[in-house]
C-alpha positions in Angstrom: 14.8 40.3 -48.4 11.3 41.2 -50.3 8.0 42.2 -49.0 6.0 38.9 -50.6 8.9 36.4 -49.3 8.5 37.6 -45.6 4.1 37.5 -45.8 4.9 33.5 -46.6 7.2 33.2 -44.2 5.5 34.5 -41.7 2.1 32.6 -43.1 4.2 29.4 -43.1 5.4 30.0 -39.3 1.9 30.4 -38.3 0.3 27.4 -40.1 3.1 25.6 -38.2 2.5 27.2 -34.8 -1.3 26.1 -35.4 -0.9 22.8 -36.5 1.4 21.8 -33.6 -1.3 23.4 -30.6 -3.7 20.9 -32.5 -1.8 18.1 -32.0 -1.2 19.3 -28.1 -4.7 19.2 -28.0 -5.4 16.2 -29.5 -2.9 14.4 -27.6 -4.2 16.1 -23.6 -7.8 15.5 -24.9 -6.6 11.2 -26.4 -5.0 11.2 -22.8 -7.8 12.0 -20.7 -9.2 8.1 -18.8 -12.8 7.5 -19.7 -14.8 7.4 -16.4 -15.9 4.1 -15.1 -19.7 4.1 -14.1 -19.5 0.2 -13.1 -20.0 -1.1 -9.6 -17.1 -2.4 -8.0 -16.8 -6.8 -7.6 -15.1 -8.6 -5.4 -14.1 -12.1 -5.7 -13.3 -14.5 -3.4 -10.5 -16.4 -3.8 -9.7 -19.1 -1.3 -9.7 -23.1 -1.0 -12.7 -24.6 0.4 -10.9 -26.8 2.8 -7.0 -26.0 5.0 -5.7 -28.0 8.5 -5.3 -25.6 11.7 -2.3 -24.3 11.7 -1.7 -24.0 8.0 -0.5 -21.1 6.2 -3.4 -20.8 4.2 -3.8 -18.1 0.9 -6.9 -15.6 1.4 -7.4 -13.4 -1.6 -9.7 -10.7 -2.9 -10.2 -9.8 -7.0 -11.5 -6.7 -6.9 -12.6 -5.3 -10.2 -14.4 -2.5 -11.9 -16.5 -3.5 -15.1 -13.3 -4.6 -17.1 -10.9 -2.5 -15.6 -8.7 -4.5 -12.3 -8.6 -2.4 -9.4 -5.1 -1.8 -8.2 -6.1 1.8 -5.7 -8.8 0.8 -3.2 -8.6 2.5 -0.4 -9.0 -0.5 2.3 -9.2 -4.1 2.0 -9.8 -6.0 5.4 -10.4 -9.4 5.6 -12.4 -10.2 8.3 -12.2 -13.4 10.1 -14.6 -15.8 12.5 -15.5 -18.9 13.6 -19.3 -19.9 12.7 -21.6 -19.1 15.3 -19.1 -16.1 17.1 -18.8 -13.3 15.1 -18.3 -11.4 18.2 -14.8 -12.6 18.1 -13.5 -12.0 14.3 -10.6 -11.3 13.8 -9.6 -8.4 11.1 -6.4 -8.7 8.9 -5.3 -5.7 6.2 -4.5 -7.3 2.6 -1.5 -6.0 0.2 -1.7 -5.6 -3.3 0.0 -8.5 -5.0 1.9 -8.6 -8.3 -1.1 -9.6 -9.6 -3.5 -6.5 -10.8 -6.8 -5.9 -8.9 -5.6 -9.3 -6.1 -5.4 -8.4 -2.2 -4.2 -11.0 -0.2 -3.2 -11.9 3.0 -1.6 -15.3 4.8 -3.6 -16.7 7.7 -3.4 -19.6 9.9 -6.8 -20.6 11.0 -6.0 -22.2 15.2 -9.3 -24.5 15.4 -11.0 -27.4 13.7 -14.3 -25.4 12.7 -16.0 -24.1 10.1 -15.2 -20.6 9.5 -15.7 -17.2 7.2 -13.9 -14.8 5.2 -15.0 -11.2 4.7 -13.1 -8.9 2.8 -14.4 -5.5 3.4 -13.0 -3.7 0.1 -13.2 0.2 -0.1 -12.3 1.5 -3.5 -13.3 4.6 -5.8 -16.0 5.8 -3.0 -17.8 2.1 -3.4 -18.0 -0.6 -0.2 -18.2 -4.4 -1.4 -18.6 -7.0 1.8 -18.9 -10.4 0.0 -18.6 -13.4 2.5 -16.9 -16.8 1.8 -17.0 -20.1 4.0 -13.6 -22.3 4.8 -13.6 -25.9 6.7 -10.5 -25.9 9.1 -9.7 -29.9 9.8 -12.6 -32.5 10.6 -16.1 -30.7 11.0 -18.9 -32.6 11.4 -21.0 -33.5 8.5 -24.6 -31.8 10.6 -22.8 -28.6 11.1 -22.3 -28.2 7.9 -25.3 -29.7 6.6 -26.8 -26.9 9.0 -25.1 -24.1 7.9 -25.9 -25.1 4.4 -29.9 -25.0 5.2 -29.6 -22.1 7.1 -27.7 -20.2 4.2 -30.1 -21.2 1.6 -27.5 -23.5 0.3 -25.3 -21.0 -1.2 -21.5 -21.2 -0.4 -19.2 -19.0 -2.3 -16.0 -20.0 -2.6 -14.1 -18.4 -5.1 -11.5 -19.9 -7.7 -8.5 -18.8 -9.5 -10.3 -18.5 -12.9 -11.2 -14.9 -12.1 -14.6 -15.6 -13.3 -17.4 -12.6 -12.2 -19.8 -13.2 -9.6 -22.3 -10.6 -11.3 -21.4 -7.6 -8.9 -23.9 -8.5 -6.4 -23.4 -8.1 -2.7 -23.7 -11.8 -2.4 -24.1 -14.3 0.4 -24.1 -12.3 3.6 -24.5 -13.8 7.0 -25.6 -11.2 9.8 -24.7 -11.1 13.2 -26.6 -13.2 15.3 -27.1 -10.7 18.0 -28.5 -8.1 15.2 -32.4 -8.3 14.0 -33.3 -6.1 10.8 -37.2 -6.2 10.5 -38.1 -4.7 6.8 -41.3 -2.5 7.3 -42.0 -1.6 3.8 -44.1 -3.1 1.3 -42.7 -5.3 -1.0 -44.3 -4.1 -4.3 -44.8 -0.1 -5.2 -46.1 2.1 -7.7 -43.7 3.8 -10.4 -43.6 7.5 -9.4 -45.4 7.6 -6.1 -43.6 8.3 -3.1 -42.3 5.2 -0.9 -41.3 5.0 2.5 -38.3 2.9 3.1 -38.5 1.6 6.8 -36.4 -0.5 8.9 -36.6 -1.5 12.3 -33.3 -2.6 14.2 -32.2 -4.4 17.1 -29.1 -5.2 18.9 -28.8 -7.5 21.8 -32.9 -7.7 21.9 -32.7 -3.8 22.3 -33.5 -0.8 19.8 -30.0 0.1 17.9 -30.0 3.8 17.9 -27.9 6.7 17.2 -25.9 4.8 14.1 -25.7 5.1 10.3 -28.0 3.5 7.9 -27.9 4.2 4.0 -30.0 2.7 1.4 -28.2 1.9 -1.7 -31.0 1.1 -4.4 -30.0 -0.4 -8.1 -31.6 -2.7 -10.6 -29.6 -5.3 -12.1 -27.2 -4.3 -14.6 -27.4 -0.5 -13.3 -23.8 1.2 -13.8 -24.6 3.5 -11.1 -26.5 2.9 -7.5 -28.1 5.0 -5.7 -26.9 5.7 -2.2 -29.4 7.3 -0.1 -29.3 8.4 4.0 -31.8 7.5 6.3 -33.0 9.3 9.4 -33.9 8.0 13.2 -37.3 8.7 13.2 -37.8 6.8 16.7 -35.4 5.0 18.5 -34.2 2.2 15.9 -36.5 2.5 13.4 -34.5 4.5 10.3 -36.9 5.6 7.2 -36.5 7.5 4.1 -38.6 8.6 1.5 -38.2 7.6 -2.1 -39.1 8.0 -5.9 -39.1 5.4 -8.1 -39.2 6.7 -11.7 -39.3 2.9 -13.5 -41.0 0.1 -13.3 -39.2 -3.1 -12.5 -37.3 -5.2 -9.7 -35.3 -3.1 -7.5 -32.4 -4.2 -5.1 -32.5 -2.5 -2.1 -29.3 -2.8 0.4 -29.4 -1.9 3.9 -26.0 -0.8 4.9 -25.7 -0.2 8.9 -22.6 1.2 10.3 -21.4 2.2 13.7 -17.6 2.9 15.0 -17.9 -0.9 15.7 -20.3 -2.9 13.0 -20.6 -2.6 9.6 -23.4 -4.7 8.5 -25.9 -4.8 5.1 -29.2 -6.9 4.5 -30.7 -6.7 1.3 -34.3 -7.0 0.2 -35.8 -6.5 -3.6 -38.9 -4.4 -4.2 -41.0 -4.0 -7.2 -42.0 -1.0 -8.7 -45.2 -1.6 -11.1 -46.7 1.1 -13.4 
């Protein structure tokens, strides 16, 4: 074999090697999933009415942007009768064969207005909307009273899987908890703002709990999560700087070993 033939063969082999490496790198880069920064959304799918001791299917449809979430770390349905949240029941839901849909089958035992609240933890986010279901014959005055208390909002969901916009949705605060918002409703951009809440449980200061502020504007892909400090008995505070003007949602998450409540407030930031 001539010297030039050997050189040509070596060059050809080297080109084939580089081409193979390039294809491999392109394949690896192409297989990397895109990061999803959209907020977690949960839609409750349940009938508006049912009978006592009837098997009722309750579902939570979990999405993040356009992606259906099948890897939630926990989905628990909390269920309680109107005015009786102290005796709520938690039932763990299972992922169904339908992407993003988690389900339980439940029997309601009494005629009453019930609340259903899926607690969904997935991808370092926690969402817990609340829906309602009427079991049996419930007097109209009870339904009307509840409708007025909740501002006319009833979230039942449907099987069309329409998005509700990613907000936390309707939430009934525990009847024995009181949260007093002590911050200004309008603040200036780039100024330091003290966000303060005073929390009572059964009429006494609620201490040694965990309070986190979730701050975002409508349409934000990333929400800020900030831990508050208990500055005095039952009073939690943090200092925050809003960098842009606009309307902000501030969701106060209140947790301990037995509770997980949240309250939403709004702050207007002006130039």
